[in-house]
C-alpha positions in Angstrom: 0.0 0.0 0.0 1.3 3.4 -0.9 1.8 5.8 2.0 3.7 8.6 0.5 4.5 9.9 -3.1 7.5 11.9 -4.3 7.3 14.1 -7.4 10.7 14.1 -9.1 11.4 16.6 -11.8 14.1 14.9 -13.8 14.7 17.5 -16.6 17.2 19.7 -14.7 20.2 17.4 -14.7 23.1 18.3 -16.8 23.7 14.7 -17.8 20.1 13.6 -18.6 17.6 11.5 -16.5 19.3 8.2 -16.0 20.9 9.0 -12.7 17.6 10.1 -11.3 16.0 7.0 -12.7 18.5 4.5 -11.3 18.3 6.1 -7.9 14.6 5.9 -8.0 14.8 2.3 -9.1 16.9 1.3 -6.2 14.9 3.3 -3.7 11.6 2.0 -5.1 12.6 -1.6 -4.7 13.6 -1.1 -1.1 10.6 1.1 -0.2 7.5 -0.3 -1.7 5.3 2.0 0.4 6.7 5.1 -1.3 5.8 6.0 -4.9 8.1 8.0 -7.1 6.6 10.0 -10.0 9.2 10.9 -12.5 8.3 14.0 -14.5 10.2 15.1 -17.5 11.6 13.8 -20.7 11.0 10.1 -19.7 11.5 9.1 -23.4 15.2 9.4 -22.6 15.1 6.6 -20.1 16.3 3.4 -21.6 15.8 0.4 -19.4 14.6 -3.1 -20.7 14.0 -4.8 -17.4 11.0 -4.9 -15.1 10.2 -1.6 -13.4 8.6 -1.6 -10.0 4.9 -0.6 -9.8 5.7 2.2 -7.5 7.5 4.2 -10.2 5.3 6.3 -12.4 6.1 8.3 -15.4 4.8 11.6 -16.7 6.2 12.8 -20.0 7.0 16.5 -20.2 9.6 17.7 -22.7 8.7 21.4 -22.4 11.1 24.0 -21.3 10.3 27.3 -19.7 10.3 30.3 -22.0 12.5 32.5 -19.8 13.7 30.9 -16.6 14.5 34.4 -15.2 10.9 35.7 -15.7 9.0 34.0 -12.9 5.8 35.9 -13.8 5.9 34.5 -17.4 6.8 30.8 -16.4 4.6 30.4 -13.3 1.6 29.2 -15.6 3.7 27.3 -18.2 3.6 23.6 -18.5 7.1 22.5 -17.9 8.4 19.6 -15.6 9.4 21.7 -12.5 5.9 23.5 -12.5 4.1 20.3 -13.0 6.0 18.5 -10.3 5.2 21.4 -7.9 1.4 21.1 -9.0 1.4 17.5 -8.2 2.2 18.3 -4.5 -0.2 21.2 -4.3 -3.0 19.0 -5.8 -2.3 16.4 -3.0 -1.1 13.8 -5.8 2.3 13.9 -4.2 3.8 14.7 -0.7 7.2 16.0 -1.6 9.2 17.3 -4.6 12.9 17.0 -5.9 14.3 19.1 -8.6 17.8 19.8 -10.2 16.4 22.7 -12.1 17.3 26.4 -11.8 17.6 27.3 -8.1 16.1 30.9 -8.4 13.1 29.6 -10.4 12.6 26.7 -8.1 12.5 28.7 -4.8 10.5 31.5 -6.5 7.9 29.2 -7.8 7.6 27.2 -4.5 7.3 30.5 -2.5 4.6 31.9 -4.9 2.6 28.7 -5.4 3.1 26.8 -2.2 3.4 29.9 -0.1 5.6 30.5 2.9 4.9 28.9 6.2 3.0 31.3 8.5 5.6 33.2 10.6 8.4 32.9 8.1 9.5 35.8 6.0 11.8 34.3 3.6 12.5 30.5 2.7 16.2 29.5 2.6 18.3 26.7 1.2 19.7 24.4 3.9 22.5 21.7 3.4 23.1 18.9 5.9 27.0 18.6 6.1 29.0 15.6 7.5 31.4 16.5 10.2 34.5 14.6 11.4 32.5 13.3 14.3 30.2 11.5 11.8 27.3 13.7 12.7 25.4 16.3 10.8 25.6 20.0 10.8 22.7 22.0 9.3 24.1 24.8 7.2 21.9 27.8 5.8 21.3 30.0 4.0 23.4 28.5 1.1 22.2 30.9 -1.7 18.5 31.9 -1.6 18.8 35.3 0.1 21.6 37.7 -0.7 20.0 40.5 1.3 18.7 39.5 4.7 17.4 41.0 7.9 18.0 39.9 11.5 14.5 38.5 11.8 15.2 36.2 8.9 18.1 34.6 10.8 16.1 34.3 13.9 13.2 32.5 11.9 15.7 30.2 10.3 17.2 29.5 13.8 13.7 28.5 15.0 13.1 26.3 12.0 16.5 24.5 12.1 16.3 24.0 15.8 13.1 22.1 15.4 14.5 20.3 12.2 17.5 19.0 14.2 15.4 17.7 17.1 13.0 16.1 14.8 15.3 14.5 12.2 18.5 13.9 14.2 17.1 13.3 17.6 19.1 15.7 19.6 17.0 17.7 22.1 19.4 20.6 22.6 21.3 21.2 19.4 24.0 23.9 19.5 23.4 26.8 17.1 25.8 29.3 16.0 26.0 32.3 13.6 29.0 32.2 11.3 31.2 35.3 11.6 34.7 36.6 11.1 35.5 36.0 14.7 34.0 34.5 17.9 34.0 37.7 19.9 30.7 39.2 20.7 31.7 42.6 19.1 32.8 41.2 15.8 30.9 41.4 12.5 28.3 43.8 11.0 25.2 45.1 12.6 23.0 42.5 10.8 24.8 39.7 12.8 24.9 41.7 16.0 21.1 42.2 15.8 20.5 38.7 14.8 22.4 37.4 17.8 20.3 39.5 20.2 17.1 38.1 18.8 18.2 34.5 19.0 19.6 35.0 22.6 16.2 36.1 23.7 14.7 32.8 22.7 15.2 30.3 25.6 14.3 27.4 23.4 17.4 27.9 21.3 20.8 26.7 22.5 22.8 29.6 21.0 26.5 29.5 21.5 27.5 32.7 20.0 29.6 33.4 16.9 31.9 30.8 15.2 34.3 30.9 12.3 33.5 29.0 9.1 36.9 27.1 9.3 35.2 25.0 12.1 32.3 24.0 10.0 33.4 20.4 9.5 34.6 19.8 13.1 31.3 19.2 14.7 31.7 21.9 17.3 28.1 22.9 16.7 24.9 21.4 15.1 23.5 24.3 13.2 25.3 27.1 11.4 23.5 30.2 10.1 24.5 33.1 7.7 23.2 35.1 4.8 22.9 33.4 1.5 25.8 35.2 -0.2 28.3 34.1 2.5 26.8 30.7 2.8 27.0 30.0 -1.0 30.7 31.0 -1.0 31.5 28.9 2.0 29.8 25.8 0.5 31.5 26.2 -2.8 34.9 26.8 -1.2 34.3 23.7 0.9 33.5 21.6 -2.2 36.4 23.0 -4.1 38.9 22.5 -1.3 37.9 18.7 -1.1 38.4 18.2 -4.9 41.7 20.0 -4.7 42.8 17.9 -1.7 41.8 14.7 -3.4 43.6 15.6 -6.7 46.7 16.7 -4.9 46.8 13.6 -2.9 46.5 11.4 -6.1 49.3 13.3 -7.7 51.6 13.0 -4.8 50.9 9.3 -4.4 51.8 8.7 -8.0 55.2 10.3 -7.7 57.0 7.5 -5.9 56.8 3.7 -5.5 56.9 3.9 -1.8 54.1 6.3 -1.7 52.0 3.9 -3.9 52.7 1.1 -1.6 51.9 3.1 1.5 48.6 4.2 -0.2 47.7 0.6 -0.6 48.1 0.0 3.1 45.9 3.1 3.9 43.3 2.5 1.3 40.6 1.7 3.9 41.5 4.9 5.9 41.3 7.0 2.6 38.0 5.5 1.7 36.6 6.2 5.2 37.8 9.7 5.1 36.4 10.5 1.7 33.1 9.0 2.7 32.8 11.7 5.3 34.0 14.5 2.9 32.1 13.3 -0.2 30.4 16.3 -1.6 27.6 14.1 -2.9 26.3 13.9 0.6 25.7 17.6 0.5 24.6 17.6 -3.1 21.2 18.7 -2.1 19.6 21.4 -0.1 16.3 21.7 1.6 14.0 24.5 0.7 13.1 25.5 4.2 10.2 27.7 5.1 7.6 26.8 2.4 4.5 24.7 2.9 5.7 21.6 1.2 8.6 19.2 1.6 11.0 20.3 -1.2 14.7 19.5 -2.0 17.0 21.0 -4.6 19.7 18.9 -6.1 22.7 20.1 -8.0 22.5 20.0 -11.8 25.4 17.7 -11.9 24.0 15.2 -9.4 24.7 11.5 -9.8 22.9 8.4 -8.7 24.4 8.4 -5.2 23.4 12.1 -4.7 19.8 11.3 -5.7 19.8 8.2 -3.4 20.8 10.4 -0.5 18.0 12.9 -1.3 15.4 10.2 -1.4 16.5 8.8 1.9 16.2 12.2 3.4 12.6 12.6 2.2 11.7 9.1 3.6 13.0 10.3 7.0 11.1 13.6 6.8 7.8 11.5 6.1 8.5 9.2 9.0 9.3 12.1 11.4 6.3 14.3 10.3 8.7 17.0 9.6 6.6 19.5 7.7 3.9 19.7 10.4 6.4 20.1 13.1 8.0 23.1 11.2 4.7 24.8 10.8 4.0 24.3 14.5 7.3 25.8 15.6 7.0 28.7 13.1 3.7 29.7 14.6 4.8 29.7 18.2 
């Protein structure tokens, strides 16, 4: 019996729909109670074996006329819009898309509307730390210009999210800044800190520097969308560079190659923690639907991670909890 349905916009991936399809195939076989509705150019999916009954297809080859003109495309029949409408019409319970970030969050905001008590939705990533735990990190690109009340509202939402999804009753929350001292940073961060400090339900530990993002010193890190996007892309780039440099160094000498063989397990374990594909999606936090945005370059593993996140959100009644907290 189908309990939940996921609308999956498959047109936004740079490499076509097969990664989304194979991730959905694996997930559907392991979760027969969840139906996945693939919306997009399904004619490009080439698979000659049996497909589980909990995978559905909706063919939509249409492209938006002007992705930057939200007023023009809001009524157009293209895959992202159709997937959102499935959720709004109660034909699905959540949505995934790898399409344009700006269009996605704008359409979700205009069509699904913001949760009552939330001024602006944000993109939020779940980052692995060296402690093998998660750090919630937002905003990672939705809002370049923000106000102190936005950061406070996001603090409330992420505090509830962490409790509900990761089982920690008193998660540590920080604001990312250029230093840890109370007087550091612009007025925006100073005023945001004051608002958050006044809420006794939030375990606010003050300011932190971005260099500690992966160390697990805190559970939630908040900043504006411009800074957050730069930090996230720097994080991804640093990991790629480290990996490439390590490979280059290993290939220089035979003794390095032999040592690398002995350390293969340690390398694999480390890269599993640092694998950017575990952060290859961001929650759209603050709208009245469960929505996740994946990178346009997402591979099968990235999509598998996203599908598992939505399964956990269903099981933990996440959306209703966020609505409840936002209205307190």
